[in-house]
Residue frames as qw, qx, qy, qz and C-alpha x, y, z in Angstrom:
[[0.431, -0.831, -0.339, 0.096, -34.97, 49.18, 8.06],
 [0.550, -0.513, 0.074, 0.654, -31.46, 50.46, 8.50],
 [0.355, 0.215, 0.439, 0.797, -31.31, 51.90, 4.97],
 [0.111, -0.778, -0.490, -0.377, -34.59, 53.78, 5.47],
 [0.497, -0.786, -0.200, 0.310, -33.42, 55.24, 8.76],
 [0.542, -0.269, 0.224, 0.764, -30.21, 56.46, 7.20],
 [0.230, 0.382, 0.494, 0.747, -31.88, 58.10, 4.25],
 [0.198, -0.748, -0.486, -0.406, -34.75, 59.80, 6.06],
 [0.347, -0.865, -0.037, -0.361, -33.91, 60.93, 9.56],
 [0.514, -0.744, 0.423, -0.050, -31.01, 59.33, 11.40],
 [0.526, 0.551, -0.648, -0.005, -27.76, 57.49, 10.86],
 [0.936, -0.322, -0.131, -0.055, -27.39, 54.03, 12.45],
 [0.043, -0.770, 0.610, -0.181, -24.35, 53.47, 14.63],
 [0.285, 0.284, -0.910, 0.097, -22.51, 50.41, 15.96],
 [0.310, 0.045, 0.753, -0.578, -25.14, 49.85, 18.66],
 [0.680, 0.341, 0.029, -0.649, -27.93, 49.89, 16.09],
 [0.606, 0.393, -0.651, -0.231, -26.19, 47.29, 13.98],
 [0.075, 0.222, -0.912, 0.338, -25.41, 45.18, 17.03],
 [0.503, 0.128, 0.546, -0.658, -29.05, 45.14, 18.18],
 [0.750, 0.394, -0.155, -0.508, -30.33, 44.15, 14.74],
 [0.434, 0.414, -0.799, -0.031, -27.61, 41.51, 14.35],
 [0.150, -0.098, 0.871, -0.457, -28.60, 39.94, 17.69],
 [0.653, 0.255, 0.278, -0.657, -32.21, 39.97, 16.54],
 [0.698, 0.423, -0.479, -0.324, -31.34, 38.03, 13.40],
 [0.224, 0.336, -0.889, 0.214, -29.22, 35.64, 15.46],
 [0.393, -0.004, 0.703, -0.593, -32.03, 34.96, 17.96],
 [0.755, 0.360, 0.126, -0.534, -34.38, 34.13, 15.07],
 [0.774, -0.058, 0.591, 0.218, -31.82, 31.76, 13.58],
 [0.589, 0.799, 0.111, 0.049, -31.29, 33.97, 10.53],
 [0.670, -0.481, 0.252, 0.507, -27.54, 33.51, 10.43],
 [0.537, 0.348, 0.411, 0.649, -27.04, 34.43, 6.78],
 [0.004, -0.891, -0.265, -0.368, -28.86, 37.72, 7.36],
 [0.556, -0.806, 0.041, 0.197, -26.81, 38.36, 10.50],
 [0.687, -0.181, 0.338, 0.617, -23.56, 37.76, 8.60],
 [0.355, 0.611, 0.393, 0.589, -24.70, 40.02, 5.76],
 [0.236, -0.947, -0.170, -0.136, -25.43, 42.75, 8.28],
 [0.651, -0.592, 0.188, 0.436, -21.93, 42.43, 9.71],
 [0.583, 0.199, 0.407, 0.675, -20.55, 42.85, 6.19],
 [0.091, 0.827, 0.339, 0.438, -22.66, 45.98, 5.77],
 [0.436, -0.896, -0.056, 0.065, -21.63, 47.49, 9.09],
 [0.679, -0.369, 0.271, 0.574, -17.92, 46.89, 8.50],
 [0.455, 0.467, 0.414, 0.635, -18.30, 48.55, 5.10],
 [0.087, -0.878, -0.202, -0.424, -19.53, 51.64, 6.93],
 [0.228, 0.573, -0.479, 0.625, -16.73, 51.64, 9.46],
 [0.644, -0.471, 0.322, -0.509, -18.45, 49.87, 12.37],
 [0.439, 0.326, -0.836, 0.041, -16.94, 46.71, 13.74],
 [0.839, -0.412, -0.239, -0.264, -18.47, 43.85, 15.75],
 [0.380, -0.684, 0.588, -0.204, -16.67, 42.72, 18.88],
 [0.226, 0.306, -0.923, -0.062, -14.87, 39.36, 19.02],
 [0.324, 0.123, 0.815, -0.465, -17.70, 38.14, 21.27],
 [0.621, 0.489, 0.168, -0.589, -20.31, 39.01, 18.64],
 [0.456, 0.510, -0.652, -0.327, -18.21, 37.41, 15.90],
 [0.004, 0.189, -0.968, 0.164, -17.92, 34.27, 18.01],
 [0.538, 0.245, 0.540, -0.599, -21.66, 34.17, 18.53],
 [0.704, 0.523, -0.138, -0.460, -22.17, 33.80, 14.79],
 [0.313, 0.494, -0.807, -0.082, -19.21, 31.48, 14.29],
 [0.227, -0.090, 0.909, -0.337, -20.43, 29.04, 16.94],
 [0.637, 0.364, 0.393, -0.554, -23.97, 29.11, 15.59],
 [0.609, 0.565, -0.417, -0.370, -22.77, 28.41, 12.05],
 [0.166, 0.377, -0.908, 0.075, -20.65, 25.54, 13.31],
 [0.438, 0.060, 0.756, -0.482, -23.58, 24.11, 15.26],
 [0.728, 0.495, 0.167, -0.444, -25.48, 23.97, 11.98],
 [0.790, -0.031, 0.499, 0.355, -22.45, 22.20, 10.45],
 [0.474, 0.854, 0.108, 0.186, -21.82, 25.21, 8.22],
 [0.657, -0.573, 0.123, 0.475, -18.19, 25.25, 9.24],
 [0.537, 0.221, 0.362, 0.729, -16.86, 26.28, 5.83],
 [0.009, -0.829, -0.320, -0.459, -19.22, 29.26, 5.92],
 [0.553, -0.814, -0.074, 0.161, -17.93, 30.07, 9.40],
 [0.676, -0.244, 0.238, 0.653, -14.34, 30.01, 8.19],
 [0.337, 0.507, 0.394, 0.689, -15.19, 32.21, 5.21],
 [0.237, -0.898, -0.274, -0.249, -17.04, 34.67, 7.45],
 [0.644, -0.667, 0.034, 0.373, -14.13, 34.83, 9.90],
 [0.598, 0.036, 0.320, 0.734, -11.70, 35.48, 7.04],
 [0.120, 0.728, 0.374, 0.562, -13.93, 38.31, 5.77],
 [0.446, -0.881, -0.157, 0.023, -13.96, 39.83, 9.25],
 [0.684, -0.394, 0.186, 0.586, -10.17, 39.67, 9.31],
 [0.458, 0.319, 0.402, 0.726, -9.87, 41.25, 5.87],
 [0.067, -0.805, -0.348, -0.475, -12.25, 44.05, 6.88],
 [0.157, 0.514, -0.399, 0.743, -10.21, 44.97, 9.94],
 [0.727, -0.557, -0.128, -0.381, -12.31, 43.35, 12.67],
 [0.173, -0.598, 0.710, -0.330, -10.61, 42.30, 15.90],
 [0.921, -0.012, -0.333, -0.199, -10.67, 38.54, 15.38],
 [0.306, -0.676, 0.615, -0.267, -9.07, 36.73, 18.34],
 [0.075, 0.284, -0.956, 0.020, -7.82, 33.29, 19.32],
 [0.451, 0.193, 0.729, -0.478, -11.23, 32.26, 20.65],
 [0.642, 0.536, -0.023, -0.548, -12.77, 32.89, 17.22],
 [0.405, 0.492, -0.743, -0.205, -10.16, 30.71, 15.53],
 [0.133, -0.141, 0.940, -0.281, -10.64, 28.01, 18.15],
 [0.610, 0.310, 0.440, -0.581, -14.40, 27.99, 17.52],
 [0.672, 0.541, -0.310, -0.400, -13.84, 27.31, 13.82],
 [0.222, 0.420, -0.879, 0.047, -11.19, 24.68, 14.54],
 [0.359, 0.014, 0.817, -0.452, -13.56, 22.97, 16.98],
 [0.691, 0.418, 0.136, -0.574, -16.28, 23.08, 14.33],
 [0.578, 0.506, -0.594, -0.239, -14.09, 21.27, 11.82],
 [0.008, 0.276, -0.926, 0.257, -13.07, 18.72, 14.46],
 [0.549, 0.139, 0.586, -0.580, -16.73, 18.02, 15.23],
 [0.796, 0.473, 0.024, -0.376, -17.42, 17.12, 11.60],
 [0.853, -0.166, 0.419, 0.262, -14.20, 15.07, 11.41],
 [0.600, 0.750, 0.007, 0.279, -12.51, 17.37, 8.92],
 [0.683, -0.593, 0.053, 0.423, -9.11, 17.34, 10.60],
 [0.583, 0.207, 0.274, 0.736, -7.22, 18.55, 7.56],
 [0.010, 0.781, 0.265, 0.565, -9.31, 21.72, 7.55],
 [0.583, -0.804, -0.109, 0.042, -8.82, 22.13, 11.31],
 [0.727, -0.302, 0.167, 0.594, -5.06, 21.84, 10.90],
 [0.397, 0.498, 0.314, 0.704, -5.21, 24.28, 8.00],
 [0.236, -0.893, -0.187, -0.334, -6.90, 26.88, 10.22],
 [0.718, -0.623, 0.041, 0.306, -4.24, 26.24, 12.85],
 [0.645, 0.087, 0.254, 0.716, -1.58, 26.93, 10.22],
 [0.113, 0.770, 0.290, 0.557, -3.39, 30.16, 9.33],
 [0.501, -0.859, -0.106, 0.022, -3.04, 31.26, 12.94],
 [0.720, -0.338, 0.182, 0.578, 0.72, 30.79, 12.80],
 [0.486, 0.402, 0.357, 0.690, 0.95, 32.72, 9.52],
 [0.047, -0.774, -0.193, -0.601, -0.86, 35.82, 10.83],
 [0.244, 0.276, -0.578, 0.729, 0.75, 35.67, 14.27],
 [0.664, -0.425, 0.013, -0.615, -2.42, 34.72, 16.16],
 [0.115, 0.366, -0.887, 0.256, -0.90, 32.51, 18.80],
 [0.706, -0.296, -0.571, -0.297, -2.98, 29.40, 19.62],
 [0.374, -0.551, 0.517, -0.539, -3.61, 28.87, 23.32],
 [0.179, -0.180, 0.950, -0.183, -3.83, 25.65, 25.34],
 [0.617, 0.350, 0.511, -0.485, -7.54, 25.31, 24.52],
 [0.593, 0.626, -0.296, -0.411, -6.82, 25.52, 20.79],
 [0.210, 0.461, -0.861, -0.040, -4.11, 22.89, 20.97],
 [0.358, -0.027, 0.856, -0.372, -6.17, 20.61, 23.23],
 [0.689, 0.437, 0.203, -0.542, -9.08, 20.73, 20.78],
 [0.614, 0.571, -0.483, -0.252, -6.90, 19.50, 17.90],
 [0.006, 0.388, -0.902, 0.189, -4.99, 17.00, 20.06],
 [0.562, 0.102, 0.675, -0.468, -8.28, 15.41, 21.11],
 [0.743, 0.517, 0.000, -0.424, -9.50, 15.18, 17.52],
 [0.414, 0.574, -0.701, -0.084, -6.22, 13.62, 16.36],
 [0.191, -0.248, 0.893, -0.323, -6.30, 11.15, 19.24],
 [0.697, 0.238, 0.416, -0.533, -9.89, 10.22, 18.49],
 [0.765, 0.552, -0.200, -0.263, -8.82, 9.23, 14.98],
 [0.946, -0.166, 0.159, 0.227, -5.82, 7.27, 16.25],
 [0.552, 0.693, -0.128, 0.446, -3.34, 9.78, 14.85],
 [0.689, -0.681, -0.109, 0.222, -1.28, 9.57, 18.03],
 [0.668, -0.024, 0.107, 0.736, 2.08, 10.49, 16.51],
 [0.128, 0.581, 0.237, 0.768, 0.63, 13.76, 15.21],
 [0.509, -0.797, -0.244, -0.214, -1.02, 14.37, 18.58],
 [0.765, -0.424, -0.057, 0.482, 2.35, 13.85, 20.28],
 [0.484, 0.238, 0.173, 0.824, 4.05, 16.26, 17.90],
 [0.120, -0.719, -0.269, -0.629, 1.38, 18.91, 18.47],
 [0.657, -0.726, -0.199, 0.039, 1.54, 18.52, 22.26],
 [0.715, -0.210, 0.028, 0.667, 5.32, 18.90, 22.14],
 [0.260, 0.474, 0.230, 0.809, 4.90, 22.03, 20.02],
 [0.388, -0.807, -0.280, -0.347, 2.48, 23.44, 22.59],
 [0.737, -0.594, -0.083, 0.311, 4.96, 22.82, 25.41],
 [0.626, 0.086, 0.142, 0.762, 7.85, 24.23, 23.35],
 [0.060, 0.635, 0.242, 0.731, 5.90, 27.46, 22.92],
 [0.098, 0.164, -0.536, 0.822, 5.72, 27.80, 26.69],
 [0.586, -0.335, -0.219, -0.705, 2.02, 27.04, 27.08],
 [0.247, -0.222, 0.807, -0.488, 0.81, 25.42, 30.29],
 [0.348, -0.190, -0.855, -0.334, -1.30, 22.27, 29.84],
 [0.514, -0.314, 0.175, -0.779, -4.69, 22.54, 31.55],
 [0.508, -0.085, 0.789, -0.335, -6.53, 19.83, 33.45],
 [0.784, 0.472, 0.181, -0.361, -8.54, 19.27, 30.28],
 [0.446, 0.671, -0.579, -0.124, -5.31, 18.80, 28.32],
 [0.171, -0.360, 0.892, -0.214, -4.21, 16.11, 30.78],
 [0.658, 0.180, 0.614, -0.397, -7.57, 14.33, 30.67],
 [0.699, 0.615, -0.102, -0.349, -7.65, 14.49, 26.87],
 [0.307, 0.612, -0.728, -0.037, -4.14, 13.11, 26.39],
 [0.320, -0.223, 0.871, -0.300, -4.66, 10.36, 28.97],
 [0.726, 0.307, 0.435, -0.435, -7.98, 9.26, 27.48],
 [0.696, 0.631, -0.206, -0.275, -6.85, 9.13, 23.86],
 [0.227, 0.580, -0.782, 0.039, -3.49, 7.46, 24.46],
 [0.410, -0.121, 0.840, -0.333, -5.00, 4.82, 26.76],
 [0.750, 0.408, 0.228, -0.468, -7.78, 4.26, 24.25],
 [0.738, 0.595, -0.301, -0.105, -5.22, 3.32, 21.61],
 [0.939, -0.282, 0.047, 0.193, -2.92, 1.40, 23.99],
 [0.538, 0.618, -0.212, 0.532, -0.02, 3.83, 23.62],
 [0.646, -0.740, -0.167, 0.087, 0.94, 3.71, 27.28],
 [0.709, -0.211, 0.063, 0.669, 4.71, 4.08, 26.88],
 [0.263, 0.459, 0.254, 0.810, 4.26, 7.08, 24.59],
 [0.367, -0.810, -0.311, -0.334, 1.80, 8.52, 27.08],
 [0.709, -0.608, -0.128, 0.333, 4.19, 8.22, 30.01],
 [0.569, 0.031, 0.143, 0.809, 7.00, 9.92, 28.07],
 [0.032, 0.607, 0.316, 0.729, 4.68, 12.74, 27.09],
 [0.525, -0.784, -0.311, -0.114, 3.33, 13.15, 30.62],
 [0.692, -0.362, -0.090, 0.618, 6.86, 13.59, 31.94],
 [0.308, 0.246, 0.209, 0.895, 7.32, 16.55, 29.60],
 [0.266, -0.690, -0.392, -0.547, 3.93, 17.98, 30.53],
 [0.659, -0.656, -0.323, 0.175, 4.62, 17.66, 34.26],
 [0.554, -0.097, -0.038, 0.826, 7.77, 19.75, 33.85],
 [0.014, 0.378, 0.255, 0.890, 5.55, 22.57, 32.61],
 [0.518, -0.386, 0.063, -0.761, 2.58, 22.11, 34.95],
 [0.026, -0.128, 0.940, -0.315, 2.30, 19.73, 37.91],
 [0.705, -0.176, -0.271, -0.631, -0.76, 17.52, 38.27],
 [0.317, -0.389, 0.777, -0.381, -0.89, 15.44, 41.45],
 [0.756, 0.125, 0.521, -0.376, -3.56, 13.09, 40.18],
 [0.464, 0.562, -0.489, -0.480, -2.06, 12.39, 36.76],
 [0.191, 0.248, -0.947, -0.071, -1.00, 8.77, 37.35],
 [0.351, 0.224, 0.772, -0.480, -4.20, 8.00, 39.22],
 [0.577, 0.532, 0.022, -0.619, -6.09, 9.22, 36.17],
 [0.377, 0.455, -0.740, -0.320, -3.99, 6.97, 33.94],
 [0.076, -0.054, 0.975, -0.202, -4.67, 3.91, 36.12],
 [0.466, 0.386, 0.559, -0.568, -8.41, 4.57, 36.18],
 [0.556, 0.573, -0.225, -0.558, -8.53, 5.11, 32.41],
 [0.235, 0.360, -0.888, -0.165, -6.49, 1.96, 31.73],
 [0.251, 0.125, 0.894, -0.350, -8.93, 0.02, 33.90],
 [0.543, 0.496, 0.231, -0.637, -11.83, 1.47, 31.92],
 [0.584, 0.558, -0.447, -0.384, -10.24, 0.13, 28.75],
 [0.989, -0.090, 0.019, -0.119, -9.45, -3.23, 30.36],
 [0.628, 0.530, -0.444, 0.357, -5.66, -2.86, 30.32],
 [0.706, -0.700, -0.007, -0.109, -5.11, -4.04, 33.89],
 [0.865, -0.064, -0.027, 0.497, -1.52, -5.20, 33.44],
 [0.363, 0.508, -0.001, 0.781, -0.41, -1.73, 32.36],
 [0.401, -0.773, -0.068, -0.487, -2.40, -0.20, 35.22],
 [0.860, -0.486, -0.074, 0.136, -0.71, -2.45, 37.78],
 [0.727, 0.185, -0.051, 0.660, 2.74, -1.45, 36.50],
 [0.086, 0.627, -0.010, 0.774, 1.94, 2.17, 37.38],
 [0.634, -0.667, -0.386, -0.066, 0.89, 1.36, 40.92],
 [0.669, -0.237, -0.214, 0.671, 4.29, 2.31, 42.31],
 [0.178, 0.313, 0.108, 0.926, 4.00, 5.86, 40.95],
 [0.437, -0.621, -0.340, -0.555, 0.61, 6.24, 42.60],
 [0.763, -0.530, -0.354, 0.109, 1.58, 4.80, 45.97],
 [0.509, 0.195, -0.254, 0.799, 4.49, 7.20, 46.41],
 [0.150, -0.387, 0.097, -0.905, 2.11, 9.89, 47.61],
 [0.241, -0.298, -0.896, 0.224, -0.50, 7.64, 49.23],
 [0.223, 0.046, 0.161, -0.961, -3.25, 10.26, 49.04],
 [0.554, 0.313, 0.582, -0.507, -7.03, 9.89, 48.93],
 [0.629, 0.590, -0.191, -0.468, -7.14, 10.25, 45.13],
 [0.238, 0.455, -0.852, -0.097, -4.44, 7.57, 44.86],
 [0.341, 0.014, 0.870, -0.356, -6.53, 5.28, 47.06],
 [0.657, 0.463, 0.239, -0.545, -9.47, 5.74, 44.70],
 [0.515, 0.573, -0.555, -0.315, -7.31, 4.66, 41.76],
 [0.004, -0.273, 0.951, -0.148, -6.22, 1.58, 43.69],
 [0.514, 0.215, 0.660, -0.504, -9.84, 0.77, 44.45],
 [0.663, 0.543, -0.131, -0.498, -10.73, 1.03, 40.75],
 [0.367, 0.479, -0.789, -0.116, -7.93, -1.41, 39.94],
 [0.213, -0.098, 0.907, -0.350, -8.97, -3.79, 42.73],
 [0.622, 0.358, 0.420, -0.556, -12.59, -3.73, 41.62],
 [0.591, 0.561, -0.410, -0.410, -11.54, -4.33, 38.00],
 [0.171, 0.332, -0.926, 0.053, -9.55, -7.40, 39.05],
 [0.374, 0.081, 0.783, -0.490, -12.44, -8.62, 41.19],
 [0.666, 0.457, 0.146, -0.571, -14.97, -8.26, 38.39],
 [0.554, 0.527, -0.591, -0.256, -12.63, -10.17, 36.07],
 [0.967, -0.210, -0.089, -0.114, -12.49, -12.99, 38.58],
 [0.668, 0.347, -0.417, 0.509, -8.87, -12.35, 39.62],
 [0.531, -0.829, -0.099, -0.143, -9.15, -11.78, 43.40],
 [0.824, -0.243, -0.015, 0.511, -5.50, -12.73, 43.90],
 [0.419, 0.375, 0.111, 0.819, -4.37, -9.64, 41.97],
 [0.291, -0.784, -0.178, -0.518, -6.83, -7.46, 43.87],
 [0.793, -0.572, -0.126, 0.167, -5.34, -8.87, 47.08],
 [0.698, 0.036, 0.015, 0.715, -1.85, -7.86, 45.94],
 [0.090, 0.631, 0.137, 0.758, -3.01, -4.29, 45.34],
 [0.574, -0.756, -0.165, -0.269, -4.55, -4.16, 48.82],
 [0.835, -0.358, -0.082, 0.410, -1.33, -5.46, 50.40],
 [0.505, 0.275, 0.058, 0.816, 0.72, -2.81, 48.62],
 [0.204, -0.749, -0.162, -0.609, -1.67, -0.18, 49.92],
 [0.747, -0.652, -0.131, 0.013, -1.26, -1.43, 53.49],
 [0.783, -0.067, -0.034, 0.618, 2.52, -1.35, 53.07],
 [0.241, 0.386, 0.065, 0.888, 2.22, 2.38, 52.33],
 [0.037, -0.317, -0.616, 0.720, -0.11, 2.93, 55.33],
 [0.388, 0.055, -0.267, -0.880, -2.97, 3.51, 52.94],
 [0.393, 0.115, 0.835, -0.369, -6.10, 1.73, 54.17],
 [0.154, -0.106, -0.737, -0.649, -8.18, 0.20, 51.37],
 [0.587, -0.201, -0.063, -0.782, -11.96, 0.18, 51.42],
 [0.367, -0.183, 0.842, -0.351, -13.21, -2.42, 53.93],
 [0.759, 0.329, 0.351, -0.439, -16.32, -3.43, 51.98],
 [0.637, 0.627, -0.394, -0.213, -14.30, -3.93, 48.82],
 [0.095, 0.488, -0.853, 0.161, -11.72, -6.00, 50.66],
 [0.594, -0.014, 0.676, -0.436, -14.48, -8.10, 52.18],
 [0.812, 0.479, 0.037, -0.331, -15.66, -8.94, 48.64],
 [0.438, 0.639, -0.632, -0.004, -12.08, -9.72, 47.61],
 [0.266, -0.360, 0.830, -0.333, -11.68, -11.94, 50.67],
 [0.765, 0.186, 0.474, -0.395, -14.80, -13.90, 49.78],
 [0.723, 0.612, -0.247, -0.207, -13.53, -14.28, 46.22],
 [0.150, 0.583, -0.786, 0.141, -10.24, -15.66, 47.54],
 [0.504, -0.152, 0.761, -0.380, -12.06, -18.18, 49.73],
 [0.826, 0.393, 0.167, -0.368, -14.11, -19.36, 46.76],
 [0.638, 0.620, -0.457, -0.010, -10.81, -20.13, 45.01],
 [0.924, -0.231, -0.247, 0.180, -9.53, -21.98, 48.06],
 [0.451, 0.422, -0.311, 0.722, -7.01, -19.25, 48.96],
 [0.545, -0.747, -0.377, -0.057, -8.04, -19.10, 52.60],
 [0.635, -0.323, -0.141, 0.687, -4.61, -17.97, 53.84],
 [0.214, 0.219, 0.201, 0.931, -4.68, -14.85, 51.66],
 [0.337, -0.651, -0.455, -0.505, -8.30, -14.16, 52.60],
 [0.656, -0.621, -0.350, 0.247, -7.42, -14.42, 56.29],
 [0.539, -0.161, -0.027, 0.826, -4.33, -12.22, 55.96],
 [0.064, 0.470, 0.331, 0.815, -6.27, -9.54, 54.12],
 [0.459, -0.734, -0.341, -0.365, -8.83, -9.13, 56.89],
 [0.723, -0.450, -0.262, 0.454, -6.19, -9.41, 59.62],
 [0.364, 0.251, 0.036, 0.896, -4.67, -6.20, 58.26],
 [0.294, -0.626, -0.233, -0.683, -7.86, -4.45, 59.32],
 [0.758, -0.568, -0.313, 0.064, -7.75, -6.12, 62.75],
 [0.679, -0.105, -0.152, 0.711, -4.14, -4.99, 63.25],
 [0.149, 0.263, 0.068, 0.951, -5.12, -1.41, 62.46],
 [0.084, 0.285, 0.637, -0.712, -8.18, -1.46, 64.70],
 [0.346, 0.060, -0.355, -0.867, -10.66, -1.16, 61.85],
 [0.787, -0.222, -0.392, -0.423, -12.52, -4.35, 62.79],
 [0.568, -0.552, 0.513, -0.332, -12.54, -6.39, 66.00],
 [0.022, 0.303, -0.950, -0.073, -10.99, -9.86, 66.29],
 [0.457, 0.249, 0.756, -0.397, -14.48, -11.13, 67.16],
 [0.592, 0.629, 0.033, -0.502, -15.85, -9.78, 63.86],
 [0.279, 0.573, -0.718, -0.280, -12.98, -11.40, 61.99],
 [0.207, -0.093, 0.966, -0.126, -13.71, -14.81, 63.54],
 [0.563, 0.448, 0.512, -0.469, -17.37, -14.46, 62.54],
 [0.501, 0.667, -0.313, -0.454, -16.34, -13.74, 58.95],
 [0.059, 0.418, -0.899, -0.117, -14.10, -16.81, 58.94],
 [0.333, 0.141, 0.900, -0.245, -16.94, -19.06, 60.04]]
C-alpha cells in the first residue's frame, strides 16, 4: 500500500507509517509491524519511544524476547530515540522467561551506551535475582543502585523485603534496609518486614523486630503487631501473642479487642488464667470494656 502511494500520487510521512504500524500491531502482526519500522527508518522517519515500546512489550508477551532485543538494537543502530523504558521492557521480558543472564547482559549494554538504568530497571532485575535465590547478586545490584544516587521506590522496598524474607536472609535484609533508608525514608518498612516474616512462618525473627516497630506506635505498626499475634495464636502459642499485646500496651498502643479476646481464651485453655485475666484487665483500665463485662468473660 505504502509503495503504491509513493510511486503514483503521494509520499507517505511519519504519520502514515505510524497509522499502518498501529494497524499491524492491533491485528497481532508483529513481524509486519517491525518490518514497517525498518522501512520507515530507512526513509528517514523515526518511531517514538512509546511506539517502540508498544512492539517490544508485545513481542515479550509472546515470549519472543530475543526478537525484541534484536529489534531494539536495530532501532538504536538506525538512530531511533530508544530510552530507558524500552530497555526495561526487554529486561523484564528476559526476567519473565527466567533468562537472567540475558537480562543482566542488556543491563550491561545500558551502561556501555550511557543509558542510565532507573529504579524500575534495577528493581526488575533485583526481583528476578531474589526469586532465584541469588541474594548476594541482588544485594550487590541494590548497592549499585544506591551508589548511583537513585531513590528506592515503594516497589523496591516491597520487592527486597519479600525476596530476602522468602530466603531467610533477615540479617542481610536489615543491613540493606539501613542503606536504603538513608536514601529514601519509608515509615512502614519494619512493619512490612514483620508481616512478610509472619507470612513465611519465621515468627522468631519477626518478634525480634518488634522493638523497631513499637518506637513509632502508629496504626500501621499496630497492624503488624496484630499479624504477629494472630500468627502466634494460629500456631497454638497464645503466650507469645500475649507478650506482643503487653508490649503494645506499654507503648500506649491498644491492640484489637476481638483478637485479644481470642488470645485470652487460648491462654485459659492452657491453664494460664492469670495472663488471660491480666490481658483483659488492660482494656478495663483504659475504659475499653466495663468491669462487669470482664467478670462475665471470666465466668
